[in-house]
N, C-alpha and C positions, 0 to 999 in steps of 0.2 A: 877055629873060633874067629869070628869076624871082628876086626878092630874098629872101635867107635870112630865115627867121623870127627875130624878136628873142626869141621865147619858148623857143627850142630849149635853151639852157643850163638854164632853169628846168625844162623837161620832163625833161632828163637827171637833174637832181638829184632830182626826184620819183620817177623810175624807179629810181634808185639807192637811195633811201630805202625804196621798196616792196620791192626785192630783199633789202635788209638785214632788213627786217621779216619777209619770208617765210622767209629763212634762219634767223632767230632762232626763229620759230614751228616750223620743221622740226626744229631742234635740240631744242627743248623737247619736241615730240611723240616724237622718237626716244628721248630720255631717259626719257620716261614708258613707252614700249614696253619698253625695256631693264629698267626697274624691275619691270614686270609679269612679264617673262620670268624675272627673277631670283627674284621672289616665287613664281612657279609652278614653276620647275624647279630653282632654285638654293637656296643656303643662305638662311635667313630672317634671319640676324643677322650682325653684323660678325665674330663669332668663333663657332666650333662650339659649340653648346649642350653643357653639361656632361653631361647625360643621354645625348646621342647619342655623345659622346666616350667615356663609360663603356662603352657597348655595343660600340664598336669595340675598346676595350682588352680587354674580356672575350673577344672572339673571338680576338684576337692572343695573349692569355695562355693560352687553351685550346689553341691550336695549339702553343705553346711547351711546355706541359706534356705534350702527347701525344708530342712529339719527345723530351723527356727520358725519358719512360717507355720508349720504344722503345730508346733508348740504354742505359738501366739494365738492361733485360732481357738485353741482350747482354754488358754489362760490369758485373758485380757491384761492382767497385771504385767505379764511378761512383755506384751506388746508396748505398753507405756514405758516400761524401763528401757527397752531397746530404742524407742523413739528418742528418749532423752540422751542415750549414749550416742546416737547418730548425730544429733544436733551439736554435741560437744566435740565430735571428731571430724566433721565433714569440712570445716574451714569455710571460707567465703568464696563466692563465685567472682570471676574477674570483673573489674569495674567497667571495662570497655564494652562488655556485651550489652546490647540494647535491652531495655526493660519494658515489658508490656504489663501494665498494672491492671488488676481486677480488684474492685472493692466489694467485699462481702459484708453487707451492713444488716443491721436489725430491721425488722419489718415496721416497727413503731418506736418513736422516741418518747412515748408516754410512759411514765413510771408505773410499773405494774402494782405498786404498793399504794401510792397516794394520788396517782393520776396526774402528777406534776410533770414538767418538761425535764427530760434527761439532757445532760450536757456531756460533751466529749472529754474524757479524762486520759486518753491515751489510745494506743493501738498495738496489736501484734502484727509483725511483718514476717512473712515466710517466703523464701525464694527457692524456686525449683528450676532445675536445668531442663530446658525444652529444646528439642532438635527438630528443625524443619528439613526434610529431605532436600537434596540439592535441587535448586530451582533454576530453570533456564529463563532468561529474559532476552528480549530483542531490543538492541539499541538502534534507534532510527535517527539517521542524520539527514536533515533536509537542507538543501542548498538552493535558495531562491535564485532565479535568474532575472536580470533586469535588462530591459531594452529601452532605447531612446525613440520617442515618437517621431523625432525629426530625422535622426540618422538611422536609417533602416538597417545598416550593417553592424550596429553596435550591440553587443551583448556582454553584460558584466555579471560575473559569478565568483564567489569565494572559492579558492582552490580546495579540493578534497583533502581531508586529513590523511596523513601518511598511514599506511597499513603494512603489517608484515606479509599478509597474504593479499596481494592486490586482486580485487574482484572476488575474494573469498568471503566466507561467512564469519570466521572467528574474530573476536577481539584478541588483543595481546594477552589479556587475563585468561581467556579460554585456552589459548595455546599453552600458557604457563601451567594451567591445571592439568592438561594432558601430559606434559613433561613430568610433573611431580607425581602424578598417578602411575606413570610407567616406571620412572627411575627411582622414586623414593618409596612409593607404596607397592611397587612390583606388580602392577596390573598390566598385562599385555594389552596391546591396542584393540584386539578383537573383543576382549572382555569389556573394555571401556565402551566400545560401540554397542555392546549388549546392554550395558547400564543406561546409556543415553537413549537407546531404543525403547526402554520401559517407560520413558517419559514422552514418547512420541517424537523424539528428535532422531531422524534417520541419518546417521553419519557412517559412511563406509570405512572399513579399516584402512583402506588405501588412502582415503582422504586424511585421516588422522596421521598416517605415515608421512604424507606430504608436509603437513604442518611441522612434524618433528624434524624432518630433514632440513627445512628452511630455517627453523629456529636454531638448529645445531650449527648450520653454516654461519648464521649471524653471531652466535656466541663464541665461535672458535677463537677469535682474537683475545677475548677475555680469559679463556683458559690458558692461552699462551702467555699472557701477561702475569697471570697468577703463578704459573710455573717459574717464570723469570724471577719473581719475588721470592719464591721458595728457594730457588737455587742460590740466591744471594745470602742465604743463611750459612752458618758454619756447622750445622748438624741437621741431618735428615734421616728418616726411616725409609726403607725400600723393601718391597716384596712384589710378588707377581702371582697371578692366578690364571687358570685356563679360561679361554673365551671361545666356545664352539661357534664356528662360522659356517654357514651354508656354502657348499662348493658344488654349484650346479653342474659343472663339467663332469664330475665323478658321481653325481647323484647321491651324495652324502655330505657330512660335515667334515671340516678340517679343524684343527686345534690351533687357534691363535692364542695370544697372551695379552693380558691387561696388566701392565706394570703400575704399581701404586707408589707414590712418593709423598711422604707426610712430614709436616713440621708440627710438633706439639711440645712446647716447652713448659706446660703448666705444672708438670711434676716437680720442677725446681723453681717455679715462680718467674720464668722468663717473660720478657715484655712483648716479644713478637707474637702476633695472633696465630692460632693454629690454622692449618689448611691442608688440603689433600688434592693431588692431581693424579688422574689416571691417564695413561697413554697406551694405545693399542699397538701391538706389533704382530705380524703374521707368524713369528716364530720366537724361540727363546734363546737365540744366539747371543753370545756375550757382547756382540757389537751393538745390540739394542740399548742396554743401559749405558754403554760407553757413549753412544750418540745422545741419549737423553740428558746425561749429566755433564755434558761438555760445559766447561766454565765453572763447575762446582768444585770447591775445595773445602775440606773439613772432615768431620766424622760422619760416616755412613753406617747406620745400624741395620744389619741384614741377617738373613738366615745363612744356611750353608751353601747356597747356590754358587757354583764355581765362576759364573760370569762376572760376579762382583770382584773376584780376585783379579781378573784381567783389568777391570776398571781401576783397581787400586795400584796396579803396576804401572799403568799409563798416566794416571793423574795424581795430583797431590791430595790423595784421599786416604784416610785411616778407616779400616773396617772394624766396627765393634760387633762381635757376634752375639748370638742369642742363647742365653742359658735355658730358656724354655725348651728350645729344640734339643739341647743336651739332655735335659730332664726327661723329655718325652721318650727318648730311646731306652733309657733305663726303666721307665715306667712300664713300657710294653713288655720288657723282660720280666719284671717283677709280677705283672699280672698273669703271666703264663704258668706260674708255679713257683716252687721254692727257688729263690735266687738270692742268696745272702750277699753277694757282691753288689748286685744291682740295688738291693734294698738299702744297703749301707750308703751307696752313692746317692740315692734319693734323700736319705736322712741328712747327709752333708750339704746337699743343695738346698734342702728345706731350711737349714740353719742360716744360709746366706740370704735366702728370700725373706726370712723373718726380720733380719736387720733392714732390708729394703722397705718392708712394710712399716717399720717404725720411723723411717726418715722421709717417707713420701710427702711431698709438698714443701719440704724445707729448702732454704736457699742452697745453691750449688756448693758453696764453700763448706757449709755445715755438713752436707751430705758427703763431701770428699773426706772431711776430717773423721767422721764416724766410720766410713768405709776403711780408711787407713788404719784405724785403731782396732776395729772388730772384724771386718770382712777379709782384710788382707791376710791375716794369719790363717783363716779357714781356707782361702783359695791356695795359699802357699803350701799348706799341708795336703791339700787334695791332689795336686799334681803328682808328687812322688808316690802317693798311695795308688793312684791309677796306674802308674808305670809298673809298680810292684805287682799288682794284680794281673796286669797284661802279660807279664813274664811267666805267670803260673798257669795260664789257660791256653787252650788251643787257639791259634790265630785265625782259624776258619769259622769260629762261632760268632753268633750275633752279638754276644757280650763283648768280644774283641772288637767288632765293628763299632759298637757304641763307645768304647773307651778310645779307640783311635779317632773317632769323629771329634771327641772333646780335645784330645791332645794335639791334633793337627791344627786346631783353632785357638790354642791356649792364649796366644798373645792378644787376639781380638776379644776373647772372653774375659781377659784381665783388664781391658782398657777402662772399664767403668770405675776401677779402683782409684785411678789417678785423675778422674774428671767427673765432678759432681753433676755435670749436665748430661752425661751419658747414662742411659738406662741399662738395666741388667738384662733386658730381653727386648724382643721385637713385637710385643703384644699390641703396641699402639697401632702399627700398620696392619696387623692381622685383624684388629677390630674394624679398621677402615675397609677391609676387603669383604667383610661379611655381607654388606648390602649388595655387592656385586654378585655374590653367590646366590642370594635370594632372587635377584632379578634373573640370573642365569637359570635357576631352577624353574621359575614360572614361565619364562620365555623360551626355554629349551636351547635356542641358538640365535645368533645374530644373522640377518639375512645376507650380509656381505661384509667385506673388509670396511667399506665406507660406513655401513651401519654400526659396526663395532667402534669405529672412530666417533660417530655421533654419541654412542653410549658413553664412551670415555669423556667426551667434552661436557655433556650435560650432567653426568654423575659427579664430575669434579666440582662443579659449582653447587650442586645440591648438597653434597656431603660436606663441603666447606661451610655452607650455611648451617647445616645441622650441628657442626662442631662448635660454632660460635653463637648458637641460639637465635639465628635469623630465620624467619618464615620463608622457606624457599619459593612458595607460590607467589607471595607478594614481591619478593626480590626479583624473580624472573619476569613477572609482569611489568615491573617498573623498568628493568634494564632493557627488555625488548622494545618497550615503548620509546625509551630515550634514544636507542640506536636507530630505530625506524625514523625518528624525527631529526636525525642528523647529528648525534653526539660526536664530537671530534675524536678521531683515533688517537691523538696525542694526549688524551685525558682519560685513558682507560682505567687508571687507578681509582677514579671516581665511581667506576662500575663494578669494582671488586666487592665480594661479599663483606669484607672487613669495613667498607665505607658505610654499610647499612647497620652495623652493630651499634646499638645504643648503650649497652651495658655488658660487662663481662658475663660470658655464659656460665651458668651454674650447672656443673655436670660432674658426674662421678668419673674420675680418670684412673681409677684403680685398675 
């Protein structure tokens, strides 16, 4: 009779451990596949992007309007009722728009009853918004020449006005319009050339590109001064996004980076005006933000990119991390199927965000007081709960990765509790990056590293204008004109977008 092996229990334990490891690896791979499927076929974000939501609403509102039109055609009473409703809700047209008046008068001022003369007792005034498609005009500058009948060699003439494009066609306002159309309205230059061609103005794409390049060179010092002013702050947001750049040597594109640095203190009523600067770099190495933020000290609000940690070690900078990025990782897990730990983590984070929603816009000290009283206990209880759950699950799962992501950044995630000026997330700079993504989507790639630099320069000024409610076309036209006419380099502050702001921008900063 064979004696049972003494090693059998150990073998079973090893087999059990191997099965558990295989199951954990299988779960991890399944999670990765689900994420890839969601990325390929599903929504790209936790919530429906605003632009896509607007498109859906447009279609729904068009269908509704068509239904109202059909009803009004059959029922005139409905038409009158809706006309009254429109007048009550439409508001007034801006006073600065030119008015072209048309008087619709009666054919006769003879009383139809007694044949006496009618006298005017009032009038009804209706205003409608009219749009004239973009019109081109030609500005003709004549410079008379004067000669002396006695002195044959004398000729006197006024000097030609300075131009951005010497010997070229465009005014500074035209160049500004091209810049805004490309970098604010996301129209590539070849599409702009097509639009101009419909009105009989033949402008080659390469001609427009020449205008953009010369304007970017002229505006570069203003971007530099804007960034110097931002770095003098004690708190900034930072993020980065890819910038595909044509690489002719290899016949394809390479991936550069556009780093975004934002100041926006409106959440707590700060007095410094908001602004954003984009800087292009050919790669994502940690030395890029280190070089960009030389001289900055204070709080830098960032995502989990490791390059910022290098920056914090070298400079006098505190990193405030983003709760939105933490939430996103648990959200992806909860969307994939039953995930009780991820679901509870989301509920705990939601409670913290609810407090932030209640104190948005309040002074920094009030925000800090509320956070200390209500948010601090929630955050303090969240950390040991995460550590407890991490000890119960396989360390190779995506859930374990999500928990470790939060725990390794806990100090930076907790920084907002002690400083009312610090935000709970990095959404401010993520909003500033969306316009770059739209331009990237329409233009596909920048033609060169220098082209990406131009993109960063002009986008910095345009997006800062948008943050403070300044018309970017009018701003760029005036700034280019002033520089061309010799504006002193030591007075660049007069050319920053903030100098053109006449009133605080009214904008949703949620």
